[in-house]
C-alpha positions in Angstrom: 14.0 104.2 31.0 17.7 104.9 30.7 18.9 103.2 33.8 22.7 103.1 33.8 24.6 100.0 34.9 27.1 101.4 37.4 28.8 98.3 38.9 28.3 94.5 38.7 27.6 92.7 42.0 28.9 95.4 44.4 29.3 94.5 48.0 27.2 96.5 50.5 30.3 98.6 51.2 30.9 99.2 47.6 27.3 100.1 46.8 27.1 102.5 49.8 30.4 104.2 48.7 29.1 104.5 45.2 25.8 106.2 46.2 27.6 108.4 48.7 30.1 109.5 46.1 27.4 110.5 43.7 25.7 112.4 46.5 28.8 114.3 47.3 29.3 115.1 43.6 25.8 116.7 43.6 26.8 118.9 46.6 24.7 117.0 49.1 25.8 116.0 52.6 23.2 113.3 53.0 21.4 110.5 51.2 17.8 109.3 51.5 16.7 105.7 51.6 13.3 104.2 51.1 13.3 100.9 53.0 10.5 98.3 52.6 9.7 97.4 56.2 7.6 94.4 55.4 8.4 91.6 57.8 11.1 93.6 59.6 9.4 95.5 62.4 10.7 98.9 63.2 13.7 98.0 65.5 16.1 98.6 62.6 15.3 102.3 62.6 17.1 102.8 65.9 20.3 101.3 64.4 20.6 104.2 61.9 21.7 107.6 63.1 19.2 109.5 61.0 19.2 113.3 60.4 15.4 113.3 60.8 12.9 110.9 62.4 12.1 108.2 59.9 8.8 108.6 58.1 6.4 105.7 57.5 5.1 106.7 54.1 1.7 105.1 54.3 0.7 106.9 57.5 -2.2 109.4 57.0 -3.3 107.7 53.8 -6.2 105.4 53.0 -3.6 102.6 53.3 -2.5 103.6 56.8 -3.4 100.1 58.2 -0.4 98.8 56.2 2.0 101.5 57.3 3.9 99.3 59.7 4.6 96.8 56.9 5.2 99.5 54.2 8.0 101.8 53.0 9.9 104.0 55.3 11.9 107.1 54.3 15.1 107.8 56.2 17.7 110.5 55.7 21.3 109.8 56.7 24.3 112.2 56.7 27.5 111.1 55.1 29.1 111.3 58.5 26.8 108.6 59.8 26.7 106.0 57.0 28.9 103.8 59.1 28.6 100.5 60.9 24.9 100.7 61.8 23.7 101.2 58.2 26.3 98.9 56.8 25.2 96.0 59.1 21.6 96.5 57.9 22.7 96.6 54.2 24.6 93.3 54.8 21.6 91.8 56.5 19.3 92.8 53.6 21.7 92.0 50.8 19.9 90.1 48.1 16.5 91.3 49.3 14.5 93.9 47.4 14.3 96.4 50.3 16.2 99.5 49.5 15.8 102.4 47.0 18.2 105.3 47.4 17.4 108.9 46.4 19.7 111.8 46.1 17.5 114.8 46.8 18.1 118.4 47.8 14.5 118.8 49.0 13.7 119.4 52.7 13.0 116.0 54.3 9.3 116.8 55.0 8.7 117.8 51.4 10.5 114.7 50.1 8.4 112.5 52.4 5.2 114.2 51.2 6.0 113.6 47.6 7.0 110.0 48.2 3.7 109.5 50.0 1.7 111.2 47.3 3.2 109.0 44.6 2.5 105.8 46.6 -1.3 106.5 46.3 -2.7 105.5 42.9 -6.3 105.5 41.7 -7.9 104.3 38.5 -11.3 103.5 37.0 -12.4 107.2 37.5 -11.2 107.1 41.1 -13.3 104.1 42.1 -10.3 101.8 42.5 -7.4 102.7 44.7 -4.1 101.0 45.6 -0.4 101.4 46.5 2.0 102.1 43.6 5.0 100.1 44.6 7.6 102.2 43.0 9.8 101.8 46.1 10.3 98.1 45.3 13.7 98.1 43.4 12.4 95.2 41.2 9.5 97.4 40.0 11.0 100.9 40.0 12.0 100.8 36.4 8.7 99.3 35.3 6.8 101.9 37.1 8.8 104.8 35.6 8.4 103.3 32.1 4.6 102.8 32.6 3.7 106.2 33.9 2.7 108.9 31.5 4.7 112.1 31.3 2.7 113.8 34.1 3.0 110.9 36.5 6.6 110.3 35.7 7.4 114.0 36.4 5.5 113.8 39.7 7.5 110.8 40.9 10.9 111.8 39.7 10.8 115.5 40.4 12.0 115.2 44.0 15.4 113.6 43.4 18.4 114.2 41.1 19.3 110.5 41.1 17.8 107.2 42.0 20.0 104.2 42.9 19.1 100.5 43.5 20.4 97.0 43.1 18.6 95.0 40.4 17.6 91.3 40.4 21.1 90.3 39.5 22.7 92.3 42.3 24.0 95.0 39.9 24.1 98.7 40.8 21.7 100.8 38.7 21.3 104.5 38.4 18.5 106.6 37.0 19.6 110.2 36.4 16.4 112.2 36.9 17.9 115.7 36.3 15.6 116.5 33.5 12.5 115.9 35.8 13.9 117.4 38.9 12.2 120.6 40.1 12.1 122.7 43.3 9.6 121.4 45.9 6.1 122.6 45.1 4.2 125.2 47.1 1.0 123.0 47.1 0.4 119.3 46.8 -2.4 117.7 44.7 -5.5 116.7 46.6 -6.1 113.5 44.6 -4.2 110.3 44.2 -1.9 109.7 41.2 -4.3 108.8 38.4 -3.6 105.7 36.3 -5.3 104.5 33.1 -6.6 100.9 33.0 -3.9 100.0 30.5 -1.2 101.2 32.9 -2.7 99.1 35.7 -2.7 96.0 33.5 0.9 96.6 32.5 2.0 97.0 36.1 0.0 93.9 37.0 1.9 91.9 34.4 5.2 92.5 36.2 3.7 91.1 39.4 2.3 88.1 37.5 5.7 87.6 35.9 7.4 87.4 39.3 4.9 84.9 40.7 5.1 82.9 37.4 8.9 82.7 37.7 8.6 81.5 41.3 5.8 79.0 40.8 7.4 77.4 37.7 11.0 77.6 39.1 12.2 79.3 35.9 15.9 80.2 35.5 17.5 82.3 32.7 19.7 79.4 31.5 16.6 77.5 30.6 15.9 80.0 27.8 19.5 80.9 26.9 19.1 84.3 28.7 21.9 85.9 30.6 20.2 87.5 33.6 17.2 87.5 35.9 16.3 91.0 34.7 16.1 89.7 31.1 14.0 86.8 32.2 11.5 88.9 34.1 11.2 91.5 31.4 10.6 88.7 28.8 8.0 87.1 31.1 6.2 90.4 31.7 6.0 91.0 28.0 4.8 87.5 27.4 1.9 87.9 29.9 1.0 91.2 28.3 0.8 89.4 24.9 -1.3 86.6 26.5 -3.7 89.2 27.9 -4.0 90.9 24.5 -4.6 87.5 22.9 -7.2 86.7 25.6 -5.4 83.6 26.7 -6.7 83.3 30.3 -6.5 79.7 31.5 -3.2 78.5 32.9 -3.3 75.4 30.7 -3.4 77.5 27.6 -1.2 80.3 29.0 1.7 78.0 29.9 2.6 77.0 26.4 1.9 80.5 25.1 4.3 82.1 27.5 6.8 79.4 27.1 6.9 79.9 23.3 7.5 83.6 23.7 10.3 82.9 26.2 12.0 80.6 23.7 11.5 82.9 20.7 15.0 84.2 19.9 13.5 87.0 17.8 12.0 88.7 20.8 
């Protein structure tokens, strides 16, 4: 995935200005945000002067029980990206909560596509789950892991996607090559994943837990960023799975050796 580094460690004001500037350059008068509402409640929604009522994206899905703790889509005009939104961005600064989309689609169509892409199935439809592309820590991994069809379905709704990475740097994915007009019909089934794709995505989740549980920091392995550390960790766990190294006592030195390997 060609995610461009736009600015290192922007303040909330700088990041909002950056996203809004790109929105204006595309001829839009609004920007859309997907906010992970886990642990927040819904009171924050009233602090944003939204163009349309915010949409809880897991409503009316098999995962509706988690809608209150799930992602919410909100559209804000450039005229109303002032103090209310900025206060929230300051409050959430450093948390993986916000993914920004620059989309010309009607809000309802955008919400429908976002909801569709959250619903994943695998194992011939017997297994279902939430595809957490809205988590800025996972967005790039999801885009890279999807096949061409799945990637096109996810990215077609927006011209650009913006987020802050694990190191607080502003990132941009230009999705112009995938962008299409909104469809006349929506697929009836969930986004289908192959078992190998599920395993790859799981490795990123395992890498995050591994980093937290073992208190790993980039300096320990002569790495320069959290992003590099997590990427190396995810690849290490993928290699461990391939080598059938399952127990933690065996996996720990296996993963550590890959992290220390300067050839990787």
